[in-house]
C-alpha positions as CSV (number, residue, x, y, z in Angstrom):
1,M,0.2,0.1,-0.2
2,R,0.9,3.7,-0.9
3,T,0.2,6.8,0.5
4,L,1.4,10.0,-0.3
5,Y,1.2,12.6,2.2
6,R,1.1,16.3,-0.1
7,D,1.9,20.2,1.1
8,A,2.3,19.5,4.9
9,A,4.5,21.1,7.0
10,L,6.7,19.1,9.0
11,T,8.5,19.0,12.6
12,D,11.4,16.9,13.6
13,A,10.9,18.9,17.5
14,R,14.8,19.6,17.0
15,S,14.2,23.5,16.3
16,P,11.2,25.9,17.0
17,K,10.3,26.5,13.3
18,L,8.6,24.2,11.1
19,T,9.4,22.9,7.4
20,L,6.7,23.9,5.1
21,G,5.7,22.4,1.7
22,Q,6.8,18.9,2.5
23,A,5.6,15.3,1.2
24,L,5.4,12.4,2.9
25,L,5.7,8.7,0.7
26,V,4.4,5.5,3.4
27,V,4.7,2.1,1.5
28,D,4.1,-0.6,3.2
29,G,4.4,0.9,7.1
30,R,7.9,2.7,6.0
31,I,8.6,5.9,4.9
32,E,10.2,5.9,1.4
33,Y,10.3,9.5,0.7
34,L,10.5,12.7,2.7
35,G,10.8,15.8,1.4
36,P,10.2,18.9,-0.5
37,D,6.5,18.5,-2.3
38,E,7.6,19.2,-6.0
39,G,9.7,16.0,-5.8
40,A,7.5,13.6,-4.5
41,P,7.4,10.6,-6.3
42,S,3.7,9.2,-7.3
43,T,2.2,6.4,-9.5
44,N,-1.0,5.4,-10.5
45,D,-1.3,2.8,-7.1
46,T,-0.8,6.1,-4.9
47,I,-3.5,7.3,-2.2
48,V,-2.6,10.8,-2.1
49,I,-3.7,13.1,1.3
50,D,-3.8,16.7,0.5
51,A,-2.9,17.4,4.0
52,G,-2.4,21.4,3.3
53,G,-2.4,23.4,6.7
54,S,-1.8,20.2,8.7
55,T,1.6,19.4,10.8
56,I,3.3,16.3,10.3
57,V,4.5,15.2,14.0
58,P,6.6,12.2,15.2
59,G,5.1,9.5,17.4
60,M,5.0,10.7,21.1
61,V,6.6,8.7,23.7
62,D,5.0,8.3,26.9
63,A,7.8,7.8,29.2
64,H,6.1,7.2,32.1
65,S,2.8,5.2,32.1
66,H,1.0,2.5,33.5
67,V,-1.1,0.9,30.4
68,T,-3.1,-2.0,32.6
69,L,-4.8,0.9,34.7
70,P,-7.5,2.8,33.7
71,G,-6.4,6.3,35.6
72,G,-9.1,8.8,36.8
73,S,-9.9,10.0,40.5
74,H,-10.0,5.8,41.6
75,W,-6.4,5.5,40.5
76,I,-5.3,3.8,43.4
77,A,-8.7,1.7,44.2
78,R,-8.0,0.3,40.6
79,I,-5.3,-1.6,40.8
80,D,-6.7,-4.1,43.1
81,D,-9.1,-4.8,39.6
82,D,-9.5,-8.3,38.8
83,T,-7.0,-9.6,35.6
84,G,-9.6,-9.5,33.3
85,A,-10.6,-5.9,34.2
86,L,-7.2,-4.9,33.9
87,L,-6.3,-6.8,30.4
88,A,-9.4,-4.7,29.0
89,A,-8.3,-1.4,30.4
90,A,-5.0,-2.3,28.4
91,E,-7.1,-2.8,25.2
92,H,-8.8,0.8,25.6
93,N,-5.6,2.4,26.7
94,G,-3.4,1.4,23.5
95,D,-6.4,2.1,20.9
96,L,-6.6,5.4,22.7
97,M,-2.7,6.0,22.6
98,V,-2.1,5.3,19.1
99,R,-5.3,7.2,18.0
100,S,-4.2,10.2,19.6
101,G,-0.4,10.0,18.2
102,T,1.3,8.4,20.8
103,R,3.6,5.1,19.5
104,W,5.5,4.5,22.8
105,A,5.0,3.4,26.1
106,R,7.4,3.4,28.8
107,D,5.5,1.4,31.3
108,V,7.1,2.0,35.2
109,G,5.0,-0.9,37.1
110,S,2.1,-2.8,37.0
111,P,0.0,-5.2,39.4
112,R,1.6,-8.5,39.3
113,R,-0.6,-11.1,37.9
114,V,-1.2,-14.5,36.1
115,H,-1.8,-13.7,32.4
116,P,-4.7,-16.1,30.9
117,H,-1.7,-17.2,28.3
118,E,0.8,-18.2,30.9
119,H,1.6,-20.0,33.5
120,E,3.7,-18.1,36.0
121,E,2.9,-14.6,38.0
122,R,4.6,-11.6,37.2
123,G,4.2,-7.8,35.8
124,L,1.1,-7.7,33.9
125,A,2.2,-5.3,31.7
126,V,5.4,-7.7,30.6
127,S,2.6,-9.6,29.5
128,V,0.8,-7.0,27.8
129,R,4.4,-5.8,25.8
130,D,4.6,-9.5,24.4
131,D,0.9,-9.3,23.5
132,W,1.1,-6.1,21.4
133,A,4.3,-7.2,19.8
134,G,3.7,-6.7,16.4
135,R,0.6,-5.1,16.3
136,R,0.3,-1.8,14.5
137,N,-2.8,-0.4,16.4
138,R,-1.5,-0.9,19.7
139,P,2.0,1.1,20.9
140,Y,5.3,-0.3,21.1
141,I,5.5,-1.3,25.1
142,R,9.0,-1.0,27.4
143,A,7.7,-2.4,30.8
144,A,9.5,-2.5,34.3
145,G,7.2,-5.4,35.9
146,A,5.8,-4.2,39.5
147,W,6.9,-1.8,41.9
148,V,10.2,-2.7,43.9
149,T,9.8,-0.9,47.5
150,K,10.9,-1.3,51.0
151,E,8.9,-3.6,53.0
152,G,5.7,-1.9,54.6
153,T,5.8,1.2,52.3
154,L,3.1,0.7,50.1
155,P,-0.2,-1.2,50.5
156,P,0.3,-5.5,50.9
157,G,0.0,-7.0,47.4
158,T,0.5,-3.7,45.7
159,S,4.1,-3.9,44.6
160,V,7.5,-6.5,45.4
161,E,8.8,-6.2,48.6
162,A,12.2,-6.5,50.4
163,R,13.0,-6.4,54.0
164,D,16.9,-5.6,53.6
165,A,19.6,-4.9,50.8
166,D,20.2,-8.3,50.3
167,A,16.5,-8.8,49.8
168,L,16.4,-5.7,47.2
169,V,19.0,-7.5,44.7
170,A,17.3,-10.5,44.9
171,A,13.9,-8.6,44.1
172,V,15.8,-6.8,41.3
173,E,16.9,-10.1,40.0
174,R,13.9,-12.0,40.1
175,E,12.2,-9.2,38.0
176,I,14.7,-9.2,35.2
177,A,13.9,-13.0,35.2
178,S,10.6,-12.7,34.6
179,G,11.6,-10.6,31.4
180,T,11.2,-7.0,32.2
181,D,13.0,-3.9,30.0
182,L,13.8,-1.8,33.4
183,V,13.1,-2.1,37.0
184,K,11.3,0.6,39.0
185,L,12.4,1.3,42.7
186,Y,10.2,3.2,44.9
187,L,12.1,5.8,46.7
188,D,9.2,7.7,48.5
189,G,9.3,6.5,52.4
190,P,6.6,6.7,54.7
191,D,8.5,9.5,56.4
192,L,9.2,11.8,53.4
193,T,12.0,13.4,54.5
194,M,14.1,10.2,54.3
195,S,14.8,7.8,51.7
196,P,13.9,3.6,52.4
197,W,16.8,3.0,50.7
198,T,20.6,4.7,51.1
199,A,22.6,5.3,47.9
200,A,24.9,2.2,48.8
201,E,21.9,0.1,48.6
202,V,20.3,1.8,45.6
203,G,24.0,1.4,43.8
204,R,24.0,-2.7,44.7
205,A,20.3,-3.1,42.8
206,V,21.7,-0.9,39.9
207,A,24.6,-3.0,39.4
208,A,22.5,-5.7,39.6
209,A,20.3,-4.7,37.0
210,V,22.8,-3.3,34.7
211,E,24.4,-6.9,34.9
212,G,21.3,-8.5,34.0
213,G,21.3,-5.9,31.1
214,V,18.3,-3.4,31.8
215,P,18.7,0.2,33.2
216,V,16.9,1.2,36.5
217,T,14.5,4.1,36.9
218,A,13.2,5.6,40.5
219,H,10.0,6.9,41.9
220,A,11.1,10.1,43.9
221,T,9.0,13.0,44.3
222,Q,10.3,14.0,47.6
223,L,14.4,15.5,47.7
224,A,15.2,12.6,49.8
225,G,14.9,9.9,48.0
226,A,15.9,11.5,44.6
227,R,19.0,12.2,45.7
228,V,19.9,8.8,47.5
229,A,18.3,7.5,43.7
230,V,20.8,9.8,41.7
231,E,23.8,9.4,44.0
232,G,23.5,5.6,43.4
233,G,23.3,5.4,40.0
234,V,19.8,5.2,38.3
235,L,19.2,6.1,34.9
236,A,15.9,8.7,35.3
237,I,14.0,10.1,38.3
238,E,10.3,9.7,37.8
239,H,8.5,12.6,39.1
240,G,11.0,14.6,40.6
241,T,8.8,17.4,42.2
242,R,11.5,18.4,45.1
243,L,14.7,18.8,43.2
244,D,17.0,21.7,44.0
245,A,20.0,23.1,42.2
246,D,22.6,21.4,44.0
247,L,21.1,18.1,42.7
248,T,20.0,19.0,38.9
249,R,23.7,19.8,38.4
250,L,24.4,16.2,39.5
251,M,21.8,14.9,37.1
252,A,23.4,16.7,34.3
253,E,26.5,15.5,34.9
254,Q,26.1,11.8,35.4
255,G,23.3,11.9,32.4
256,T,20.4,11.4,34.4
257,Y,16.9,12.1,33.1
258,V,13.9,13.2,34.4
259,V,10.2,12.7,34.0
260,P,8.4,15.5,35.7
261,T,4.2,14.2,35.3
262,L,3.2,17.7,35.8
263,A,-0.3,16.9,34.3
264,V,-0.9,14.9,36.9
265,L,-1.5,17.4,39.8
266,A,-2.9,19.8,37.0
267,S,-5.6,17.1,37.1
268,W,-6.2,16.9,40.5
269,E,-7.1,20.4,40.4
270,T,-10.3,19.6,38.0
271,F,-11.7,16.8,40.5
272,R,-12.5,19.6,42.5
273,S,-15.5,20.1,40.6
274,T,-16.2,16.7,39.2
275,T,-15.6,14.5,42.2
276,T,-16.8,14.0,45.9
277,L,-13.8,12.9,47.1
278,E,-12.3,14.4,50.5
279,R,-9.0,14.2,49.4
280,F,-9.8,17.0,46.2
281,T,-12.4,18.5,47.8
282,G,-11.7,19.3,51.4
283,A,-11.0,23.1,52.5
284,D,-7.0,22.8,52.9
285,F,-6.6,20.7,49.0
286,P,-6.6,24.5,47.0
287,G,-3.1,25.5,48.8
288,R,-1.6,22.1,49.1
289,I,-2.2,21.4,45.4
290,A,-1.0,25.0,44.8
291,E,2.0,24.3,46.7
292,R,2.7,20.9,45.0
293,R,2.4,22.1,41.4
294,E,4.5,25.7,42.0
295,A,7.2,23.4,43.5
296,A,6.8,20.7,40.5
297,H,7.4,23.6,38.0
298,E,10.2,24.9,39.6
299,S,12.2,21.7,39.6
300,L,11.6,21.4,36.0
301,R,12.6,25.3,35.5
302,L,16.0,23.9,37.7
303,A,16.4,20.7,35.5
304,R,16.1,22.8,32.3
305,T,18.4,25.4,33.5
306,A,21.3,22.9,34.5
307,G,21.0,21.0,31.3
308,V,19.4,17.8,32.8
309,K,17.7,15.8,29.9
310,I,14.2,15.9,30.3
311,A,11.6,13.3,29.2
312,A,7.4,13.5,29.2
313,G,5.4,11.2,30.7
314,T,1.6,11.5,31.6
315,D,1.4,8.8,34.7
316,F,-1.9,7.6,32.9
317,G,-3.2,4.7,34.9
318,G,-1.0,4.5,37.5
319,G,-2.1,8.4,37.9
320,S,-5.2,9.8,37.7
321,L,-4.6,10.8,33.6
322,R,-5.9,8.8,30.8
323,A,-4.5,7.0,28.0
324,N,-5.3,9.9,25.3
325,Q,-3.5,13.1,27.0
326,M,0.0,13.4,26.3
327,P,-0.8,16.9,24.9
328,W,-1.8,17.6,28.6
329,E,1.9,17.3,29.6
330,I,3.3,19.2,27.0
331,T,1.4,22.3,27.6
332,E,2.0,21.7,31.6
333,M,5.6,21.9,30.7
334,V,5.1,24.9,28.5
335,K,3.7,26.4,31.4
336,A,6.5,25.8,33.4
337,G,8.7,27.2,31.6
338,M,9.9,24.9,28.4
339,E,9.8,26.4,24.7
340,P,6.9,24.4,23.0
341,W,9.4,22.9,20.6
342,E,11.7,22.1,23.8
343,A,8.4,20.0,25.1
344,L,7.7,18.1,21.6
345,A,11.3,16.7,22.2
346,S,10.9,15.6,25.7
347,A,7.8,13.6,24.4
348,T,9.7,12.4,21.5
349,W,13.0,11.8,20.7
350,V,14.6,12.5,23.7
351,G,11.5,10.1,25.3
352,G,13.3,7.4,22.5
353,E,16.9,8.1,24.2
354,L,15.4,7.2,27.6
355,L,14.7,3.9,26.3
356,G,17.2,3.5,23.8
357,E,15.1,3.0,21.0
358,A,16.7,4.7,17.9
359,E,13.3,4.8,15.8
360,A,11.2,6.0,18.9
361,G,10.2,9.6,18.5
362,V,12.0,10.0,15.4
363,I,10.7,11.1,11.4
364,H,13.1,9.9,8.6
365,E,13.3,8.4,5.0
366,G,14.0,4.5,5.6
367,G,12.3,4.8,9.1
368,P,8.9,3.4,10.2
369,A,5.7,5.3,9.7
370,D,5.2,6.6,13.5
371,F,3.6,9.8,13.2
372,F,0.4,11.6,12.7
373,L,-1.4,15.3,11.5
374,V,-2.7,17.9,13.5
375,H,-4.2,20.6,12.6
376,G,-2.1,23.7,13.4
377,N,1.5,24.4,14.4
378,P,2.4,22.6,17.6
379,L,5.8,24.9,17.8
380,E,3.4,28.0,18.3
381,D,0.5,26.5,20.0
382,P,1.4,23.1,22.1
383,G,-2.6,22.7,22.2
384,A,-2.5,21.9,18.4
385,L,-1.5,18.6,19.6
386,W,-5.4,17.8,20.7
387,R,-6.1,18.3,16.8
388,V,-5.0,15.2,16.0
389,W,-6.3,14.7,11.9
390,R,-5.0,11.9,10.9
391,V,-2.6,8.7,12.0
392,A,-0.3,6.9,10.0
């Protein structure tokens, strides 16, 4: 099948300017031509699409997602849903992602379950990854399996728990043996001023993971956990809502990524008028959420100033967002001080680099037809990313 898109604008998310008057030819799922419209090849068996006024955007990379969970205001309770419900949520999420232009999902935590077609318990997203391999109507997934925590940190049954450093290393090794692409450590403790593990203990876990061929990332909303994670050598900090200037400088020096997930906090603000949950409707909520949002935005500004590599992720499913809401995260990153093209870079090729996937978030001749078209210019108006017109 040959499909030719004519007279489109193009962004590769590497500069603040669009390239105008572009044509793109897709043949059997690969990009055969990408260049000036007047040089586009055409044959009688080609479907020609007038793309005038639209912008071709590389397929996005959601660098912090939970594909087996539905999101919304009850997202924590949904972790306990039965396996069938979680798999149904995954199918819905996969459809939403592809239709909204998100081609890659970095899943950073799923409940441990026995998939109907398997015999052993493991992080359910790892099984979904295998189910979706080769399906063009589903995103590519790189999955972390279950959350790895200090014993007593999260509700029983939510994660893989470790009592001490030896057990932590053993838990990491078991997760890798189950087929994970990365390992996720949970470094917020019951006492938010302290990390549940030391930097040396995290370093042992990272060494075990590296020996097993996978990277380690760390959930850390607080400074204490983030500092221990970075000093322990993790590849990325998830959330990072309380970073400081010293730590962001160290992150830049070591090449540590941050995945901010700002839109989660924005979504919580909407729950004040759409739910009756005390967590979001209490008298002290507006002040608490405003302080947390400002801290998160300041952390992103510090990271950007220091030169930290920033990848975009929604936290959908395991947080309150839904699977088709990457534009919300990009818009929040712009509100926090990033230029629109920088935020789009975070949501495309920077996320691909975090995954170690050369084709993720990139558009080029000879590459996969992982792109979508929006009405308008997302480098001037990030809201254009909501206006998806076609998905390749």
